[in-house]
KELO-496279 format. One line per field, with one value per residue (C-alpha): residue number from 1; residue in one letter; x, y, z. Coordinates in Angstrom, 1 decimal. Each point is the difference from the previous one (the first is absolute). Layout:
<pts>
seq [NUM | ...]
type [a | ...]
px [X | ...]
py [Y | ...]
pz [Z | ...]
</pts>
This chain:
<pts>
seq [1 | 2 | 3 | 4 | 5 | 6 | 7 | 8 | 9 | 10 | 11 | 12 | 13 | 14 | 15 | 16 | 17 | 18 | 19 | 20 | 21 | 22 | 23 | 24 | 25 | 26 | 27 | 28 | 29 | 30 | 31 | 32 | 33 | 34 | 35 | 36 | 37 | 38 | 39 | 40 | 41 | 42 | 43 | 44 | 45 | 46 | 47 | 48 | 49 | 50 | 51 | 52 | 53 | 54 | 55 | 56 | 57 | 58 | 59 | 60 | 61 | 62 | 63 | 64 | 65 | 66 | 67 | 68 | 69 | 70 | 71 | 72 | 73 | 74 | 75 | 76 | 77 | 78 | 79 | 80 | 81 | 82 | 83 | 84 | 85 | 86 | 87 | 88 | 89 | 90 | 91 | 92 | 93 | 94 | 95 | 96 | 97 | 98 | 99 | 100 | 101 | 102 | 103 | 104 | 105 | 106 | 107 | 108 | 109 | 110 | 111 | 112 | 113 | 114 | 115 | 116 | 117 | 118 | 119 | 120 | 121 | 122 | 123 | 124 | 125 | 126 | 127 | 128 | 129 | 130 | 131 | 132 | 133 | 134 | 135 | 136 | 137 | 138 | 139 | 140 | 141 | 142 | 143 | 144 | 145 | 146 | 147 | 148 | 149 | 150 | 151 | 152 | 153 | 154 | 155 | 156 | 157 | 158 | 159 | 160 | 161 | 162 | 163 | 164 | 165 | 166 | 167 | 168 | 169 | 170 | 171 | 172 | 173 | 174 | 175 | 176 | 177 | 178 | 179 | 180 | 181 | 182 | 183 | 184 | 185 | 186 | 187 | 188 | 189 | 190 | 191 | 192 | 193 | 194 | 195 | 196 | 197 | 198 | 199 | 200 | 201 | 202 | 203 | 204 | 205 | 206 | 207 | 208 | 209 | 210 | 211 | 212 | 213 | 214 | 215 | 216 | 217]
type [x | x | x | x | x | x | x | x | x | x | x | x | x | x | x | x | x | x | x | x | x | x | x | x | x | x | x | x | x | x | x | x | x | x | x | x | x | x | x | x | x | x | x | x | x | x | x | x | x | x | x | x | x | x | x | x | x | x | x | x | x | x | x | x | x | x | x | x | x | x | x | x | x | x | x | x | x | x | x | x | x | x | x | x | x | x | x | x | x | x | x | x | x | x | x | x | x | x | x | x | x | x | x | x | x | x | x | x | x | x | x | x | x | x | x | x | x | x | x | x | x | x | x | x | x | x | x | x | x | x | x | x | x | x | x | x | x | x | x | x | x | x | x | x | x | x | x | x | x | x | x | x | x | x | x | x | x | x | x | x | x | x | x | x | x | x | x | x | x | x | x | x | x | x | x | x | x | x | x | x | x | x | x | x | x | x | x | x | x | x | x | x | x | x | x | x | x | x | x | x | x | x | x | x | x | x | x | x | x | x | x | x | x | x | x | x | x]
px [22.9 | 0.1 | 1.3 | -2.8 | -2.6 | 1.4 | -0.1 | -3.6 | -1.1 | 1.8 | -1.6 | -3.4 | 0.3 | 1.0 | -2.8 | -2.8 | 1.2 | 0.3 | -3.0 | -3.7 | -2.6 | -2.4 | 1.0 | -2.5 | -3.8 | -1.6 | -3.2 | -1.0 | -1.2 | -0.4 | -2.4 | 0.4 | -2.8 | 0.4 | -2.8 | 1.8 | 1.2 | 2.8 | 3.5 | 2.7 | 2.7 | -2.5 | -3.7 | -1.8 | -1.7 | -3.7 | -2.1 | 0.6 | -3.8 | -0.4 | 2.6 | -0.7 | 1.5 | -0.4 | 2.6 | 2.6 | -1.3 | 0.6 | -0.8 | 1.4 | 3.0 | -1.7 | -0.7 | 2.2 | -0.6 | 0.2 | 2.9 | -1.8 | 2.5 | 3.0 | 2.6 | -1.7 | -0.1 | -2.5 | 0.7 | -2.7 | 1.1 | -1.0 | 1.2 | -1.5 | -2.4 | -1.5 | 0.5 | -0.5 | 1.1 | 3.6 | 0.4 | 3.1 | 0.9 | 2.7 | -0.9 | -2.0 | -0.2 | -1.0 | -0.6 | 1.4 | -1.4 | 1.9 | -1.0 | 2.5 | 2.9 | -1.5 | 2.2 | -0.2 | 2.1 | 2.9 | -1.2 | 0.9 | -1.7 | 1.4 | -1.3 | 0.4 | 2.0 | -1.9 | 0.0 | -1.7 | -1.3 | -0.8 | -3.5 | 0.1 | 2.4 | 3.6 | 1.3 | 3.2 | 0.4 | 2.7 | 1.0 | 2.7 | 2.4 | 1.0 | 3.2 | -2.1 | 0.7 | -2.9 | -0.9 | -2.3 | -1.3 | -2.6 | -2.5 | -2.9 | -2.9 | 0.7 | 3.1 | 0.7 | 2.0 | 0.7 | 0.2 | 1.7 | -1.7 | 0.1 | 1.9 | -1.3 | -1.3 | -2.2 | -1.6 | -0.7 | -2.0 | 2.3 | -2.4 | -2.7 | -2.8 | -1.3 | 2.1 | -0.8 | 1.8 | -0.9 | 2.1 | 0.7 | 1.1 | 1.3 | -2.3 | -3.7 | 0.2 | 3.3 | -0.6 | 0.9 | 1.9 | 0.0 | 3.1 | -1.5 | -3.3 | 1.8 | 2.2 | -2.2 | -3.5 | 0.8 | -2.4 | 1.0 | 2.2 | 3.8 | 1.6 | 0.6 | 3.5 | 0.8 | -1.3 | 1.6 | 3.5 | -0.5 | -1.0 | 2.0 | -3.0 | -1.6 | -2.9 | -2.4 | 0.6 | -0.5 | -3.4 | -0.9 | 0.8 | -1.9 | -3.1 | 0.1 | 0.4 | -2.6 | -2.5 | -3.4 | -2.8]
py [32.9 | -3.8 | -0.6 | 2.1 | -1.9 | -3.3 | 1.2 | 1.1 | -3.3 | -2.0 | 2.2 | -0.3 | -3.8 | -0.2 | 2.2 | -1.3 | -3.6 | -0.4 | 2.0 | -1.0 | 2.7 | 0.4 | -3.0 | 0.9 | 0.2 | 2.6 | -0.1 | -0.6 | -3.5 | -2.6 | -2.6 | -3.2 | -0.9 | -3.7 | -0.7 | 1.9 | -2.0 | 2.4 | -1.6 | 2.1 | 0.1 | 0.2 | 0.8 | 2.9 | 2.5 | 0.0 | 3.0 | 2.2 | 0.5 | -3.8 | -0.5 | -0.2 | -1.1 | -3.7 | 0.4 | 0.6 | -2.5 | -3.7 | -2.0 | -3.3 | -0.2 | 1.0 | -3.6 | -3.1 | -2.6 | -3.7 | -1.4 | -3.3 | -1.1 | -2.2 | 2.6 | 1.4 | 3.7 | 2.3 | 3.4 | 2.7 | 2.7 | 3.6 | 1.2 | 2.2 | -2.8 | 0.2 | 3.7 | 1.9 | 3.2 | -1.4 | 0.5 | 2.0 | 0.4 | -2.7 | -1.7 | -3.1 | -2.4 | -3.5 | -2.2 | -3.5 | -2.5 | -3.2 | -3.2 | -1.5 | -1.1 | 1.7 | 1.3 | 2.8 | -1.9 | 1.5 | 2.7 | 3.4 | 3.4 | 1.2 | 3.5 | 0.9 | -0.1 | -1.5 | 0.9 | -2.4 | 1.0 | -2.9 | 0.2 | -3.3 | -2.9 | -0.8 | -0.6 | -1.0 | 2.3 | 0.4 | 0.9 | -1.1 | 2.4 | -0.6 | -1.6 | -2.6 | 1.4 | -0.5 | 2.9 | -1.3 | 0.9 | -1.0 | 2.8 | 0.4 | 2.3 | 3.6 | -0.6 | 0.8 | -1.6 | 1.2 | -2.1 | 1.8 | 0.4 | -3.1 | -2.3 | -3.4 | -0.1 | -2.0 | 0.0 | -2.9 | -0.1 | -1.7 | 0.3 | -2.3 | 2.6 | 1.9 | 2.9 | 3.1 | 2.8 | 3.2 | 0.7 | 3.3 | 0.4 | 3.0 | -1.0 | 0.1 | -3.5 | -1.7 | -3.4 | -3.3 | -2.9 | -3.2 | -1.9 | -3.4 | 0.9 | 2.1 | -2.9 | -3.0 | 1.4 | 2.1 | 0.1 | -1.3 | -2.2 | 0.1 | -3.1 | -2.7 | -0.4 | 3.7 | -0.3 | -3.5 | 1.4 | 3.2 | -1.7 | -3.2 | -2.3 | -2.5 | 0.8 | -2.1 | 2.1 | 3.1 | -1.3 | -0.7 | 3.6 | 1.4 | -2.1 | 1.3 | 3.6 | -0.1 | 2.8 | -1.2 | 0.5]
pz [-26.0 | -0.7 | 3.6 | 1.4 | -2.1 | 1.3 | 3.6 | -0.4 | -1.5 | 2.8 | 2.7 | -1.7 | -0.1 | 3.7 | 1.2 | -2.0 | -0.2 | 3.8 | 1.1 | 0.4 | -0.4 | 2.9 | 2.1 | 2.7 | 0.0 | -2.2 | 2.0 | 3.6 | -0.5 | -2.8 | 1.3 | -2.1 | -2.4 | 0.4 | -2.5 | -2.8 | -3.0 | -0.6 | 0.4 | 1.5 | 2.7 | 2.9 | -0.4 | -1.6 | 2.3 | 0.9 | -0.7 | 3.2 | 0.3 | 0.7 | 2.7 | 3.8 | 3.3 | -0.8 | -2.8 | 2.8 | 2.6 | 0.6 | 3.1 | -1.3 | 2.3 | 3.2 | 1.1 | -0.2 | -2.8 | 0.4 | -2.0 | -0.9 | -2.7 | -0.5 | 0.8 | 3.1 | -0.9 | -1.6 | -1.6 | -0.1 | -2.4 | 0.3 | -3.4 | -2.8 | -0.9 | 3.5 | 0.5 | -3.3 | 1.6 | 0.2 | -3.8 | -0.8 | 3.8 | 0.0 | 3.3 | 1.1 | 3.0 | 0.8 | 3.0 | 0.4 | 2.4 | 1.0 | 1.6 | 2.5 | -2.2 | -3.0 | -2.8 | -2.5 | -2.6 | -1.8 | -2.4 | -1.5 | -0.6 | -3.3 | 0.4 | 3.7 | 3.2 | 2.9 | 3.7 | 2.5 | 3.4 | 2.4 | 1.6 | 1.8 | 0.4 | -0.8 | -3.5 | -1.7 | -3.0 | -2.7 | -3.5 | -2.4 | -1.7 | -3.7 | 1.3 | 1.9 | 3.5 | 2.4 | 2.2 | 2.7 | 3.5 | 2.5 | 0.6 | 2.4 | 0.9 | -0.6 | -2.1 | -3.7 | -2.8 | -3.5 | -3.2 | -2.9 | -3.3 | -2.3 | 2.4 | 1.0 | 3.5 | 2.4 | 3.5 | 2.3 | 3.3 | 2.4 | 3.0 | 1.3 | -0.5 | -3.0 | -1.3 | -2.1 | -1.7 | -1.9 | -3.0 | -1.9 | -3.6 | -2.0 | -2.9 | -0.6 | -1.5 | 1.0 | -1.7 | 1.5 | -1.5 | 2.1 | -1.0 | 0.1 | -1.6 | -2.7 | -1.0 | 0.5 | -0.8 | -3.0 | -2.9 | -2.5 | 2.2 | 0.0 | -1.5 | 2.6 | -1.2 | 0.7 | 3.6 | 0.4 | -0.8 | 1.9 | 3.3 | -0.6 | 0.4 | -2.4 | -2.3 | 2.0 | 3.1 | -2.2 | -1.0 | 3.6 | 1.0 | -2.9 | 0.9 | 3.6 | -1.1 | -2.8 | 0.5 | 1.3 | -2.4]
</pts>
């Protein structure tokens, strides 16, 4: 009897400890109520009587943007903040436009794998594994490249004309951490000595980088 009781408890723990009730949607749609003050993993749903086609529509990536900045690239996100109807659906997109020589600097998406499809131009793309191996390739119009979830990656326009890609994510809000900005423009700031030792540069150089990356007010 004791052996049966132990087996039952182990089975119960395995089944209910490893399972997640109702992992899928419990309704057709859950349009995000972006104005709600409720904090949760995602957004609460709008009243179904208030939703419409515009909750599922976004024209922001239809036309190229001008990357008028120091890195020469501009990301236009099409995530749940722009398309409330994406809430709970686990997908999103973005468009990235590059000036000639423009770079989307090394960054990560902590919550999603990314797939890029080249609309125009020719780019050098790559990501780094946790063993510091660089996986890179030159891709051009009509071609696709994948960046695994959470790994540091980048893109550079290696052509003489503007380039553009459309990206897809398996998250409604993948998040982006730019390596340089995360480290040198943090608030509160990371101690200069920490960055100095990490990058093997002196503290005056750390200050210069922090000044260049300081968010514009």
